[in-house]
N, CA, C and O of each residue as an XYZ file, in Angstrom:
380
protein
N       0.847     -1.193      0.000
C       0.000      0.000      0.000
C       0.883      1.243      0.000
O       1.783      1.379      0.828
N       0.616      2.133     -0.926
C       1.413      3.348     -1.041
C       0.722      4.496     -0.320
O      -0.448      4.784     -0.574
N       1.447      5.148      0.576
C       0.892      6.297      1.291
C       1.139      7.562      0.484
O       2.246      7.798      0.000
N       0.108      8.361      0.347
C       0.266      9.633     -0.343
C       0.725     10.691      0.649
O       0.058     10.950      1.650
N       1.844     11.283      0.370
C       2.352     12.334      1.241
C       1.786     13.669      0.753
O       1.900     14.017     -0.423
N       1.180     14.399      1.672
C       0.613     15.704      1.305
C       1.742     16.628      0.865
O       2.774     16.721      1.531
N       1.544     17.303     -0.250
C       2.548     18.254     -0.726
C       2.453     19.510      0.125
O       1.375     20.073      0.312
N       3.591     19.933      0.631
C       3.616     21.134      1.455
C       4.671     22.108      0.944
O       5.582     21.738      0.204
N       4.524     23.345      1.354
C       5.518     24.378      1.073
C       5.634     25.233      2.323
O       4.650     25.421      3.039
N       6.813     25.747      2.590
C       7.036     26.604      3.746
C       6.533     28.016      3.431
O       6.673     28.503      2.309
N       5.953     28.653      4.430
C       5.442     30.026      4.266
C       6.564     30.978      3.853
O       6.353     31.872      3.034
N       7.768     30.783      4.426
C       8.899     31.670      4.085
C       9.234     31.583      2.595
O       9.597     32.588      1.983
N       9.117     30.389      2.007
C       9.372     30.214      0.573
C       8.317     30.971     -0.250
O       8.640     31.592     -1.264
N       7.060     30.913      0.197
C       5.984     31.625     -0.495
C       6.248     33.137     -0.456
O       6.092     33.823     -1.466
N       6.648     33.652      0.715
C       6.934     35.083      0.865
C       8.134     35.479     -0.011
O       8.129     36.544     -0.630
N       9.163     34.614     -0.058
C      10.337     34.892     -0.908
C       9.949     35.017     -2.382
O      10.454     35.892     -3.086
N       9.058     34.149     -2.846
C       8.692     34.106     -4.269
C       7.548     35.071     -4.634
O       7.499     35.572     -5.757
N       6.630     35.330     -3.688
C       5.426     36.103     -4.019
C       5.308     37.431     -3.283
O       4.328     38.154     -3.469
N       6.295     37.765     -2.449
C       6.279     39.050     -1.756
C       5.584     39.000     -0.407
O       4.959     38.002     -0.050
N       5.703     40.106      0.345
C       5.090     40.195      1.674
C       3.586     40.430      1.546
O       3.149     41.364      0.874
N       2.800     39.570      2.200
C       1.352     39.703      2.080
C       0.767     40.715      3.053
O       1.425     41.139      4.004
N      -0.470     41.090      2.801
C      -1.241     41.917      3.727
C      -2.470     41.123      4.121
O      -3.011     40.361      3.320
N      -2.910     41.307      5.368
C      -4.166     40.694      5.785
C      -5.278     41.425      5.049
O      -5.322     42.655      5.047
N      -6.174     40.673      4.424
C      -7.292     41.277      3.691
C      -8.572     41.024      4.478
O      -8.957     39.875      4.697
N      -9.222     42.091      4.897
C     -10.467     41.972      5.656
C     -11.642     42.152      4.708
O     -11.739     43.142      3.982
N     -12.529     41.167      4.738
C     -13.734     41.248      3.909
C     -14.807     42.005      4.676
O     -15.338     41.502      5.666
N     -15.127     43.213      4.222
C     -16.150     44.032      4.873
C     -17.513     43.815      4.229
O     -18.534     44.284      4.733
N     -17.517     43.103      3.114
C     -18.766     42.813      2.413
C     -18.665     41.395      1.858
O     -17.635     40.738      2.013
N     -19.717     40.929      1.223
C     -19.680     39.593      0.623
C     -18.553     39.555     -0.402
O     -18.367     40.516     -1.148
N     -17.790     38.447     -0.450
C     -16.680     38.364     -1.412
C     -17.129     38.630     -2.855
O     -16.394     39.238     -3.633
N     -18.325     38.178     -3.203
C     -18.818     38.376     -4.569
C     -19.071     39.851     -4.892
O     -19.068     40.240     -6.060
N     -19.291     40.675     -3.857
C     -19.549     42.104     -4.062
C     -18.267     42.943     -3.995
O     -18.280     44.122     -4.346
N     -17.163     42.338     -3.546
C     -15.888     43.047     -3.382
C     -15.058     42.869     -4.654
O     -14.391     41.851     -4.838
N     -15.114     43.871     -5.521
C     -14.445     43.745     -6.822
C     -12.931     43.621     -6.701
O     -12.310     42.873     -7.457
N     -12.330     44.347     -5.759
C     -10.876     44.256     -5.571
C     -10.480     42.843     -5.138
O      -9.507     42.280     -5.640
N     -11.245     42.279     -4.203
C     -10.967     40.920     -3.730
C     -11.150     39.907     -4.867
O     -10.353     38.978     -4.999
N     -12.185     40.079     -5.681
C     -12.417     39.179     -6.818
C     -11.228     39.207     -7.780
O     -10.812     38.173     -8.304
N     -10.690     40.409     -8.004
C      -9.533     40.559     -8.885
C      -8.311     39.840     -8.308
O      -7.606     39.126     -9.020
N      -8.071     40.038     -7.011
C      -6.945     39.357     -6.353
C      -7.099     37.848     -6.471
O      -6.146     37.144     -6.804
N      -8.296     37.356     -6.198
C      -8.548     35.918     -6.224
C      -8.372     35.353     -7.635
O      -7.779     34.288     -7.809
N      -8.885     36.064     -8.636
C      -8.779     35.618    -10.023
C      -7.321     35.547    -10.470
O      -6.955     34.707    -11.293
N      -6.496     36.433     -9.923
C      -5.072     36.469    -10.288
C      -4.194     35.630     -9.353
O      -2.980     35.822     -9.299
N      -4.813     34.702     -8.619
C      -4.089     33.768     -7.736
C      -3.232     34.471     -6.691
O      -2.113     34.042     -6.410
N      -3.758     35.553     -6.115
C      -2.979     36.295     -5.130
C      -3.582     36.228     -3.725
O      -3.188     36.995     -2.847
N      -4.533     35.319     -3.509
C      -5.183     35.180     -2.205
C      -4.798     33.849     -1.570
O      -4.767     32.812     -2.234
N      -4.508     33.898     -0.275
C      -4.267     32.682      0.494
C      -5.223     32.685      1.686
O      -5.399     33.704      2.354
N      -5.835     31.533      1.940
C      -6.713     31.371      3.091
C      -5.917     30.698      4.200
O      -5.332     29.636      3.987
N      -5.890     31.310      5.387
C      -5.200     30.729      6.540
C      -6.248     30.117      7.462
O      -7.199     30.778      7.877
N      -6.050     28.835      7.770
C      -6.977     28.096      8.630
C      -6.230     27.495      9.802
O      -5.004     27.396      9.781
N      -6.968     27.095     10.824
C      -6.372     26.403     11.976
C      -6.578     24.905     11.787
O      -7.663     24.457     11.417
N      -5.521     24.137     12.047
C      -5.659     22.678     11.981
C      -6.269     22.189     13.305
O      -6.438     22.966     14.245
N      -6.588     20.916     13.361
C      -7.166     20.356     14.585
C      -6.210     20.489     15.766
O      -6.643     20.588     16.914
N      -4.908     20.490     15.480
C      -3.920     20.617     16.561
C      -3.712     22.076     16.974
O      -2.980     22.359     17.922
N      -4.369     23.010     16.249
C      -4.284     24.420     16.616
C      -3.232     25.223     15.876
O      -3.105     26.428     16.097
N      -2.471     24.573     14.995
C      -1.459     25.313     14.235
C      -2.090     25.891     12.969
O      -3.055     25.341     12.438
N      -1.536     27.004     12.495
C      -2.050     27.641     11.286
C      -1.456     26.972     10.046
O      -0.301     26.548     10.052
N      -2.253     26.884      8.995
C      -1.748     26.451      7.693
C      -2.506     27.219      6.621
O      -3.597     27.732      6.866
N      -1.925     27.293      5.443
C      -2.539     28.069      4.375
C      -2.886     27.235      3.168
O      -2.268     26.205      2.899
N      -3.892     27.703      2.440
C      -4.294     27.117      1.160
C      -4.417     28.258      0.156
O      -4.986     29.306      0.462
N      -3.885     28.049     -1.031
C      -3.964     29.080     -2.058
C      -5.407     29.168     -2.541
O      -6.053     28.155     -2.809
N      -5.894     30.385     -2.644
C      -7.255     30.620     -3.107
C      -8.175     30.996     -1.968
O      -7.791     30.978     -0.799
N      -9.389     31.337     -2.332
C     -10.395     31.751     -1.361
C     -11.211     30.539     -0.936
O     -11.913     29.940     -1.751
N     -11.119     30.176      0.345
C     -11.923     29.111      0.931
C     -12.742     29.762      2.032
O     -12.199     30.158      3.063
N     -14.041     29.874      1.818
C     -14.889     30.555      2.794
C     -15.115     29.642      3.993
O     -15.826     28.642      3.900
N     -14.501     29.999      5.124
C     -14.627     29.229      6.359
C     -14.764     30.198      7.522
O     -14.247     31.314      7.482
N     -15.459     29.761      8.546
C     -15.588     30.588      9.744
C     -14.213     30.647     10.430
O     -13.555     29.622     10.609
N     -13.797     31.842     10.803
C     -12.520     32.004     11.495
C     -11.302     32.025     10.582
O     -10.172     32.074     11.068
N     -11.508     31.989      9.277
C     -10.384     32.018      8.342
C      -9.829     33.438      8.241
O     -10.550     34.416      8.436
N      -8.530     33.530      7.932
C      -7.866     34.799      7.678
C      -7.433     34.768      6.220
O      -6.983     33.737      5.720
N      -7.570     35.896      5.544
C      -7.195     35.953      4.128
C      -5.999     36.872      3.948
O      -5.962     37.980      4.482
N      -5.019     36.393      3.184
C      -3.826     37.179      2.896
C      -3.807     37.509      1.404
O      -4.079     36.655      0.560
N      -3.480     38.766      1.098
C      -3.344     39.212     -0.290
C      -1.859     39.406     -0.575
O      -1.175     40.143      0.135
N      -1.366     38.742     -1.615
C       0.045     38.804     -1.981
C       0.254     39.713     -3.192
O      -0.632     39.833     -4.039
N       1.442     40.364     -3.278
C       1.729     41.233     -4.412
C       1.881     40.469     -5.733
O       1.617     41.023     -6.800
N       2.311     39.185     -5.665
C       2.529     38.385     -6.876
C       1.719     37.096     -6.801
O       1.251     36.709     -5.731
N       1.560     36.443     -7.933
C       0.760     35.223     -8.047
C       1.288     34.078     -7.167
O       2.493     33.928     -6.963
N       0.349     33.285     -6.660
C       0.666     32.110     -5.839
C       0.449     30.822     -6.633
O       0.420     29.735     -6.057
N       0.297     30.940     -7.942
C      -0.064     29.796     -8.780
C       0.852     28.586     -8.580
O       0.382     27.448     -8.567
N       2.150     28.827     -8.425
C       3.094     27.706     -8.273
C       2.872     26.914     -6.983
O       3.366     25.794     -6.854
N       2.126     27.491     -6.022
C       1.859     26.807     -4.755
C       0.417     26.284     -4.670
O      -0.038     25.873     -3.603
N      -0.291     26.305     -5.803
C      -1.738     26.044     -5.820
C      -2.158     24.710     -5.194
O      -3.180     24.661     -4.511
N      -1.420     23.654     -5.401
C      -1.842     22.342     -4.889
C      -1.125     21.953     -3.607
O      -1.076     20.775     -3.251
N      -0.571     22.936     -2.917
C       0.199     22.633     -1.713
C      -0.453     23.189     -0.458
O      -1.188     24.176     -0.493
N      -0.161     22.527      0.642
C      -0.569     23.015      1.961
C       0.599     23.862      2.455
O       1.731     23.384      2.515
N       0.330     25.111      2.806
C       1.387     26.024      3.226
C       1.535     25.917      4.746
O       0.596     26.178      5.499
N       2.738     25.525      5.175
C       2.986     25.293      6.599
C       4.026     26.271      7.133
O       4.701     26.958      6.367
N       4.144     26.322      8.451
C       5.135     27.194      9.079
C       4.757     28.659      8.947
O       5.609     29.504      8.671
N       3.469     28.961      9.146
C       3.000     30.341      9.005
C       3.704     31.229     10.027
O       3.633     31.003     11.235
N       4.386     32.248      9.499
C       5.090     33.199     10.331
C       4.437     34.561     10.099
O       4.425     35.069      8.978
N       3.893     35.148     11.174
C       3.157     36.398     11.012
C       4.053     37.632     10.961
O       3.552     38.735     10.744
N       5.368     37.480     11.156
C       6.304     38.612     11.140
C       6.264     39.411      9.829
O       6.112     40.632      9.867
N       6.398     38.741      8.658
C       6.448     39.524      7.421
C       5.083     40.047      6.952
O       5.009     40.785      5.970
N       4.021     39.674      7.640
C       2.684     40.077      7.208
C       2.400     41.509      7.638
O       2.505     41.853      8.815
N       2.036     42.343      6.658
C       1.700     43.749      6.953
C       0.240     43.800      7.377
O      -0.629     43.264      6.689
N      -0.029     44.440      8.501
C      -1.435     44.509      8.946
C      -2.031     45.845      8.564
O      -3.201     46.102      8.847
């Protein structure tokens, strides 16, 4: 039996390749926020979620979840699209 290892990427690598992100606060429905729609369409949004163990991890794209945090990056995250982003470090994040 072959075990599938989840593909992961380090948050620091994402920041190195895609720039320092900003926390994006949704003040309205995502579908009504044209700027957010543009960011999402251009693969510049990451959703930060809490795992069952309480650690943060990221997924590229908009995943609507309760308690999720959204980060907007200056450059595309397309190369990290199928990966779980681990080692979230809030230092480089501009608030």
